[in-house]
C-alpha positions in Angstrom: 6.1 1.3 15.7 3.2 2.0 13.5 4.3 2.1 9.8 2.1 3.1 6.9 3.5 2.3 3.4 1.7 4.2 0.7 2.1 4.6 -3.1 0.7 3.5 -6.4 0.1 -0.1 -7.4 3.1 -2.1 -8.6 5.7 -0.2 -6.7 6.9 -2.9 -4.4 5.0 -1.8 -1.2 4.0 -5.3 -0.3 7.5 -6.8 -0.7 8.9 -4.0 1.4 6.2 -4.4 4.1 6.8 -8.1 4.4 10.5 -7.6 4.8 10.0 -4.9 7.4 7.4 -6.9 9.3 9.8 -9.8 9.5 12.8 -7.7 10.6 10.9 -5.8 13.2 8.5 -8.6 14.3 5.4 -6.4 13.6 1.9 -7.5 12.5 1.3 -6.8 8.9 -2.0 -5.7 7.4 -2.4 -5.6 3.7 -5.1 -3.0 3.1 -6.3 -4.8 0.0 -7.3 -7.8 2.1 -9.9 -5.6 3.9 -10.8 -3.3 1.0 -11.6 -6.2 -1.3 -13.6 -9.4 -1.0 -13.4 -12.5 -3.2 -13.7 -11.7 -6.9 -12.4 -8.1 -6.3 -15.8 -7.0 -5.0 -15.4 -4.0 -2.6 -16.0 -4.6 1.1 -19.0 -2.6 2.4 -17.9 0.8 3.7 -19.1 0.3 7.3 -17.3 -3.0 7.5 -14.1 -1.7 6.0 -14.2 1.4 8.4 -14.7 -0.8 11.4 -11.8 -3.1 10.6 -9.6 -0.2 9.6 -10.3 1.6 12.9 -9.6 -1.6 14.9 -6.2 -2.0 13.2 -5.0 1.6 13.6 -6.2 1.6 17.2 -4.0 -1.4 18.1 -0.4 -1.1 19.4 2.1 -1.7 16.7 1.6 -2.5 13.0 2.6 -2.1 9.4 -0.2 -1.3 7.0 0.6 -1.7 3.3 -1.5 0.1 0.7 -3.9 2.9 0.2 -7.4 1.5 1.0 -10.2 4.1 1.0 -9.1 7.6 0.5 -11.4 8.8 3.3 -9.6 6.5 5.8 -6.1 7.5 4.9 -5.7 10.6 7.0 -6.6 8.8 10.2 -4.1 6.1 9.4 -1.3 8.4 8.5 -1.8 10.5 11.7 -1.7 7.3 13.8 1.6 6.3 12.2 5.0 6.8 13.7 6.6 6.4 10.2 5.2 6.8 6.7 7.0 5.3 3.8 6.0 6.8 0.5 6.9 4.7 -2.6 6.7 6.9 -5.7 8.4 5.8 -8.9 7.9 7.3 -12.3 4.4 6.3 -13.6 5.8 4.1 -16.3 7.6 2.0 -13.7 4.4 1.3 -11.8 2.8 0.1 -15.0 5.9 -2.0 -15.8 6.2 -3.6 -12.4 2.5 -4.4 -12.2 2.5 -5.9 -15.7 5.6 -7.9 -14.9 4.0 -9.3 -11.7 0.9 -10.2 -13.7 2.8 -12.0 -16.5 4.8 -13.9 -13.9 1.5 -15.0 -12.2 0.0 -16.0 -15.6 3.1 -18.2 -16.3 2.3 -20.1 -13.1 5.2 -18.8 -11.0 4.7 -18.2 -7.3 3.5 -14.6 -7.0 2.3 -12.8 -3.9 -1.2 -11.7 -5.0 -2.6 -8.4 -3.7 -4.2 -8.7 -0.4 -3.5 -12.5 -0.4 -6.7 -13.1 -2.4 -5.2 -15.8 -4.5 -6.1 -14.3 -7.8 -4.8 -11.2 -9.5 -7.1 -8.2 -10.3 -7.9 -7.8 -13.9 -4.9 -6.1 -15.6 -7.1 -3.6 -17.4 -8.7 -2.5 -14.2 -5.3 -2.4 -12.4 -3.9 -0.1 -15.1 -7.0 2.1 -14.8 -6.4 2.3 -11.1 -2.7 3.2 -11.5 -3.7 6.1 -13.8 -6.5 7.2 -11.4 -4.2 7.1 -8.3 -1.5 9.0 -10.2 -3.9 11.7 -11.4 -6.3 12.3 -8.5 -5.1 10.4 -5.4 -1.4 11.2 -5.3 -1.8 15.0 -5.0 -4.2 14.5 -2.0 -1.9 11.8 -0.5 1.1 14.2 -0.7 -0.8 16.9 1.2 -1.9 14.4 3.9 1.8 13.2 4.2 2.9 16.8 4.7 0.3 17.3 7.4 1.4 14.2 9.2 5.1 15.3 8.8 4.3 18.7 10.4 2.6 16.8 13.3 5.8 14.9 13.9 5.4 11.7 11.9 8.7 10.6 10.3 8.5 10.4 6.5 10.6 8.2 4.3 10.5 8.8 0.5 11.5 6.0 -1.9 11.9 7.2 -5.5 13.8 4.4 -7.2 14.0 0.6 -7.1 17.5 0.4 -5.7 16.4 2.6 -2.8 13.4 0.3 -2.2 15.6 -2.8 -2.3 18.1 -1.5 0.2 15.6 0.4 2.5 16.0 -0.3 6.2 14.1 1.2 9.1 
């Protein structure tokens, strides 16, 4: 199995990917861990591309997240399954803010990419808006291309569906 989980920030992709990785005994790659370096500095493009290519060329995997838009098509086409998490925009903001507040309060929170610190909330909200406005239309087209090539697509549109999703 090669599973790509895509969608906007704050939608529960990482929680779902960890659950699926455990239940199917698959290696999990959080794309944020290769896209970003300490302090939320972007990984150089060549380095990111090399790591990304190594991952998608390997046997089985779950890849959680978007990464670089120019790398997404190759990943989706290499997938056996694509899970698209797309809640209403307000819900992505809500869930991202809720995770951030929980982290600030000192509770145990899985940070994006396992970096140990959360991205700045203002920057995260800006990213959510940008992904919704410019990335999602492109992602939807790429998903349709992958679907027409035989990749199985799973669409998750509400939190209950996310919570009960099985593959």
